C-alpha positions in Angstrom: -17.6 -8.4 -31.9 -18.3 -9.4 -28.2 -16.3 -7.2 -25.8 -13.9 -9.1 -23.6 -15.0 -9.6 -20.0 -13.1 -7.6 -17.4 -11.0 -10.0 -15.2 -11.9 -10.3 -11.5 -10.3 -12.2 -8.6 -12.0 -13.5 -5.5 -10.3 -13.8 -2.0 -12.0 -15.9 0.6 -10.9 -15.5 4.2 -11.2 -18.5 6.5 -10.5 -17.0 10.0 -9.7 -20.0 12.2 -6.4 -21.5 13.1 -5.7 -24.6 15.3 -2.7 -22.7 16.7 -1.5 -19.1 16.7 2.1 -18.5 15.4 4.1 -16.0 17.4 5.1 -14.0 14.3 1.7 -13.9 12.5 0.0 -10.5 12.2 -2.8 -11.7 9.9 -6.5 -11.6 11.1 -7.2 -14.9 12.7 -8.8 -16.7 15.6 -8.1 -19.9 17.5 -10.6 -22.7 16.8 -13.3 -22.3 19.5 -13.4 -24.8 22.3 -16.7 -26.0 21.1 -15.4 -26.4 17.6 -16.2 -24.5 14.4 -19.8 -24.2 13.3 -18.9 -25.1 9.7 -22.3 -24.7 8.2 -23.0 -21.3 9.8 -19.7 -19.7 8.7 -20.0 -21.3 5.2 -23.6 -20.0 4.8 -22.4 -16.5 5.9 -19.6 -16.6 3.3 -22.1 -17.6 0.6 -24.5 -14.8 1.6 -21.7 -12.3 1.4 -20.5 -13.9 -1.9 -23.9 -13.4 -3.5 -24.2 -9.8 -2.3 -20.7 -8.9 -3.3 -20.5 -10.6 -6.7 -24.0 -9.5 -7.9 -22.7 -6.2 -9.4 -19.9 -8.0 -11.2 -21.9 -10.6 -13.3 -20.5 -9.2 -16.5 -16.9 -9.9 -15.5 -15.0 -13.2 -15.4 -13.3 -14.9 -12.5 -9.6 -15.5 -13.2 -8.7 -16.7 -9.7 -10.1 -17.7 -6.3 -7.8 -17.7 -3.3 -8.7 -19.4 0.0 -6.5 -17.7 2.7 -6.6 -17.2 6.4 -6.3 -18.3 9.0 -6.1 -21.9 7.9 -8.7 -22.6 5.3 -7.6 -26.3 5.1 -9.4 -26.7 8.5 -12.6 -26.1 6.6 -14.7 -29.0 5.1 -13.8 -29.8 1.5 -17.5 -30.0 0.6 -18.0 -26.4 1.8 -15.0 -25.2 -0.2 -16.7 -26.8 -3.2 -20.0 -25.0 -2.4 -18.2 -21.7 -2.4 -16.4 -22.4 -5.7 -19.7 -23.6 -7.4 -21.6 -20.6 -6.1 -19.0 -18.2 -7.3 -19.0 -19.8 -10.7 -22.8 -19.4 -11.0 -22.5 -15.7 -10.2 -19.4 -14.8 -12.2 -18.1 -17.4 -14.6 -14.7 -18.9 -14.0 -12.4 -18.8 -16.9 -11.2 -22.2 -18.4 -7.8 -21.7 -16.9 -8.9 -20.1 -13.6 -6.5 -20.7 -10.7 -8.1 -21.9 -7.4 -5.6 -21.9 -4.6 -6.0 -23.2 -1.0 -3.6 -22.5 1.8 -2.8 -25.4 4.2 -0.6 -26.3 7.1 1.3 -29.6 6.9 -0.4 -31.4 9.8 -1.4 -35.0 9.2 -5.1 -34.2 9.5 -4.9 -31.5 6.8 -2.7 -33.6 4.5 -5.3 -36.4 4.6 -7.9 -34.0 3.1 -5.9 -33.0 0.0 -7.6 -35.3 -2.4 -11.0 -34.1 -1.2 -10.0 -30.5 -1.8 -9.0 -31.3 -5.3 -12.3 -33.0 -6.0 -14.0 -29.9 -4.6 -12.3 -27.7 -7.3 -9.0 -26.6 -5.8 -6.2 -26.8 -8.5 -3.3 -25.1 -6.7 -2.1 -26.0 -3.2 -0.1 -23.7 -0.9 1.6 -25.1 2.2 2.9 -23.1 5.1 6.1 -24.8 6.1 8.0 -21.7 7.2 11.1 -23.6 8.4 12.5 -27.1 8.4 14.2 -26.6 11.8 12.1 -28.4 14.5 13.3 -26.1 17.3 12.4 -23.0 15.4 9.0 -24.5 14.6 8.4 -25.2 18.3 9.4 -21.7 19.4 7.1 -20.1 16.8 4.2 -22.2 18.0 3.9 -24.5 14.9 2.5 -28.0 15.4 4.3 -29.8 12.6 7.9 -31.0 12.1 10.3 -30.2 9.3 10.0 -33.8 8.0 6.2 -33.5 8.0 6.4 -30.3 6.0 8.4 -31.9 3.3 6.2 -35.0 3.3 3.2 -32.7 2.8 4.9 -31.1 -0.2 5.7 -34.5 -1.8 2.2 -35.7 -1.2 0.7 -32.5 -2.8 2.9 -32.8 -5.9 1.3 -36.2 -6.7 -2.2 -34.6 -6.6 -1.4 -31.1 -8.0 1.6 -31.7 -10.3 3.2 -28.4 -11.3 0.8 -26.4 -9.1 2.2 -26.7 -5.6 3.9 -23.9 -3.7 5.1 -23.6 -0.1 6.3 -20.8 2.2 9.8 -20.6 3.8 11.0 -17.9 6.2 14.6 -16.9 7.0 15.9 -14.9 9.9 14.7 -17.0 12.8 16.3 -16.7 16.2 20.0 -17.7 16.2 19.8 -18.9 12.6 23.2 -18.7 10.8 24.0 -18.2 7.2 25.2 -21.8 6.9 22.1 -23.1 8.5 19.8 -21.2 6.1 21.9 -22.4 3.1 21.4 -26.1 4.1 17.7 -25.5 4.9 17.1 -23.8 1.5 19.0 -26.5 -0.3 16.7 -29.1 1.1 13.6 -27.1 0.4 14.6 -26.6 -3.2 15.2 -30.3 -3.6 11.5 -30.9 -2.7 10.1 -27.8 -4.5 7.6 -28.1 -7.4 7.7 -25.1 -9.7 7.0 -22.3 -7.2 8.2 -21.3 -3.8 7.7 -18.2 -1.7 10.5 -17.1 0.6 10.1 -14.3 3.2 12.4 -12.5 5.6 11.0 -12.8 9.1 9.2 -9.6 9.9 8.6 -8.6 13.5 5.1 -7.0 13.5 3.9 -4.8 16.4 1.3 -6.6 18.5 2.6 -10.1 17.9 4.1 -12.3 20.6 7.4 -12.2 18.7 7.4 -8.4 18.9 6.9 -8.5 22.7 9.7 -11.1 23.0 12.1 -9.1 21.0 11.4 -5.9 22.8 11.9 -7.7 26.2 15.2 -9.1 24.7 13.9 -12.7 25.1 14.6 -13.3 21.4 17.7 -12.2 19.5 17.3 -12.4 15.7 20.2 -12.4 13.1 21.7 -8.9 12.4 20.5 -6.8 9.5 23.8 -7.6 7.7 23.3 -11.4 8.1 19.7 -11.2 6.9 20.8 -9.2 3.9 23.3 -12.0 3.1 20.6 -14.5 3.5 18.4 -12.7 1.0 21.2 -12.5 -1.5 22.0 -16.2 -1.0 18.3 -17.0 -1.5 18.2 -15.2 -4.9 21.5 -16.8 -6.0 20.5 -20.3 -5.0 17.0 -20.1 -6.5 18.4 -18.8 -9.8 21.0 -21.6 -9.9 18.1 -24.1 -9.6 16.1 -22.4 -12.4 13.7 -20.4 -10.2 13.1 -16.8 -11.5 12.7 -14.2 -8.8 9.6 -12.7 -10.4 8.3 -10.8 -7.3 9.9 -9.6 -4.0 9.2 -12.9 -2.2 8.2 -15.2 -5.0 10.2 -17.6 -7.3 8.9 -19.7 -10.2 10.7 -22.1 -12.6 8.2 -21.3 -15.4 6.0 -18.3 -16.1 2.9 -20.6 -16.0 3.7 -21.4 -12.3 3.6 -17.8 -11.2 0.7 -16.9 -9.0 -2.1 -15.7 -11.2 -4.0 -14.4 -8.2 -1.2 -12.4 -6.7 -0.2 -11.0 -10.1 -3.7 -9.7 -10.4 -3.1 -7.6 -7.2 0.2 -6.3 -8.5 -1.2 -5.4 -11.9 -4.0 -3.3 -10.4 -6.8 -5.7 -11.4 -10.0 -5.8 -9.5 -10.7 -8.2 -6.7 -13.5 -8.9 -4.2 -12.7 -10.2 -0.7 -15.2 -12.1 1.5 -14.9 -13.2 5.1 -13.7 -11.5 8.3 -11.2 -8.7 7.6 -11.1 -9.3 3.8 -10.2 -6.4 1.6 -11.6 -5.5 -1.8 -10.6 -3.2 -4.7 -13.0 -2.8 -7.6 -14.6 -0.4 -10.0 -18.3 0.2 -9.2 -20.1 -0.7 -12.4 -22.7 2.1 -12.0 -20.6 5.1 -10.8 -17.3 4.1 -12.4 -15.5 5.0 -9.1 -12.8 2.8 -7.7 -13.9 1.4 -4.4 -11.9 0.1 -1.4 -13.7 -1.9 1.2 -12.8 -4.0 4.3 -15.0 -6.5 6.1 -15.5 -6.5 9.9 -12.5 -8.3 11.5 -14.3 -9.8 14.4 -15.6 -13.2 13.2 -18.7 -13.3 15.4 -19.8 -9.8 14.5 -19.1 -10.5 10.8 -21.3 -13.6 10.8 -24.1 -11.8 12.5 -24.0 -8.9 10.0 -23.9 -11.3 7.1 -27.0 -13.1 8.4 -28.9 -9.8 8.9 -28.0 -7.8 5.9 -26.2 -10.2 3.5 -22.6 -8.9 3.9 -20.1 -8.0 6.7 -18.7 -4.8 5.3 -17.2 -2.6 8.0 -15.9 0.2 5.9 -16.1 1.3 2.3 -14.2 4.2 0.7 -13.8 5.8 -2.7 -10.1 5.5 -3.8 -8.9 8.9 -5.0 -6.7 9.5 -8.0 -3.6 10.1 -5.8 -4.0 6.9 -3.9 -4.7 4.9 -7.0 -1.6 6.1 -8.7 0.5 5.4 -5.6 -0.8 1.9 -5.3 -0.2 1.2 -9.0 3.5 2.1 -8.6 4.0 0.3 -5.3 2.4 -2.9 -6.5 4.0 -2.8 -9.9 7.5 -2.4 -8.6 7.2 -5.4 -6.4 7.7 -7.4 -9.7 10.9 -7.8 -11.6 8.8 -7.1 -14.8 7.9 -3.7 -13.3 5.0 -1.5 -14.4 4.4 -0.3 -17.9 3.1 3.0 -19.1 0.1 1.4 -20.6 -0.9 -0.2 -17.3 -0.2 3.0 -15.3 -2.2 5.2 -17.7 -5.2 2.9 -17.5 -5.3 3.8 -13.7 -4.0 7.3 -13.9 -6.5 8.6 -16.4 -3.9 8.8 -19.2 -1.0 10.4 -17.2 2.3 8.7 -18.2 4.8 7.5 -15.6 7.4 10.0 -16.5 5.2 12.9 -15.8 4.0 11.4 -12.4 7.2 10.1 -10.8 10.1 12.1 -9.4 12.3 11.5 -12.5 15.5 12.9 -11.0 15.3 10.2 -8.3 14.3 7.6 -10.8 17.4 8.5 -12.9 19.6 8.4 -9.8 18.5 4.8 -9.1 18.9 3.9 -12.8 22.4 5.2 -12.7 23.0 3.2 -9.4 21.8 0.0 -11.0 18.6 -0.3 -9.0 16.0 0.5 -11.6 15.7 0.0 -15.4 13.7 1.9 -18.0 12.8 -0.4 -20.9 12.2 2.1 -23.7 10.7 -0.3 -26.3 7.9 -1.3 -23.8 7.9 2.0 -21.9 8.3 0.1 -18.6 10.0 0.9 -15.3 11.3 -2.1 -13.5 13.6 -2.9 -10.5 16.8 -4.8 -10.9 17.6 -7.7 -8.5 19.6 -5.2 -6.4 16.7 -2.7 -6.5 14.1 -5.3 -5.5 16.1 -5.8 -2.3 15.6 -2.2 -1.3 12.5 -1.4 -3.2 10.7 0.1 -0.1 13.4 2.8 0.2 13.3 3.5 -3.5 9.5 3.9 -3.5 9.7 6.5 -0.8 11.9 8.7 -3.0 10.3 8.3 -6.4 6.6 8.7 -5.6 5.6 12.4 -5.2 
């Protein structure tokens, strides 16, 4: 019998944005004044792809995710080149998920069909909010109406495989405003939607504005009510809250790529600042690597040595076990003993976790232990405060 291939995911980071949002802390760069050298950066990505996937030829690619930055600013033919090259190096599964992130500007919407022809089969749109004033303040270039139009257009090309991002907690937003906004968003949603609470990250313009009291965000109590309202409204519309910030109306619409992260599967990241986690086929050690964040330096290193790796470390047993629990408890399905023992070298969850604190949160209705499947999972209440729970149950 032929052994099953180990699943692998690929993340491709496109670093450029046509505008820089005030709240965004991701690695990105504004499109240069002279424009993007599309061929040069694509050739660098393909060089790094070849170097990085060569050791994994016995695996199979379950998903490819083009993130950024704004990868929809790239040329569809170059996205196709990357997909084709990846498939030559490590075969894509028949049901492989290939996602591309996009902004809902008119120029990017016009390229949707070309991206589909290039091999993209799942489309993710960064709407963030439907309120035009909030969009303007955050530095976005589209309107709420354009965001919804982009979703409707994408659904005709990628039926059942469209998702978009929404954020609550913007400046001066009220509970009633968020309720109306979410109702409209759900009216246009396909089978998946991601909804985040606005996070003020150090180093962002929003962080500086808040610290200088130029921006006043809703109180913690109001944001907690917004979160609870989000869960309730999505459930009422048939969207299961399967992960901290993700909702799907059917299990087949859940993000295969992101679930790979949360289940502790291996992935390779290419492009500036991209992260990887994989098991070295020769040594058997679990490796963590990160690419150089500066785009110019990353391109130069790819051209000279075939990759832009800035740092590579061996992931120790302690860190691997912590990651498994942290990622696993982001999902409503939780983490099973079987999954954990595959990472921990056979140690079961109950002998690793602080079980007195686990039992406390079970009694409080924040965690569940499913005995038949030997699985620890958060409840809806627990998912809301999972970061606090994790601090107490991980030794």
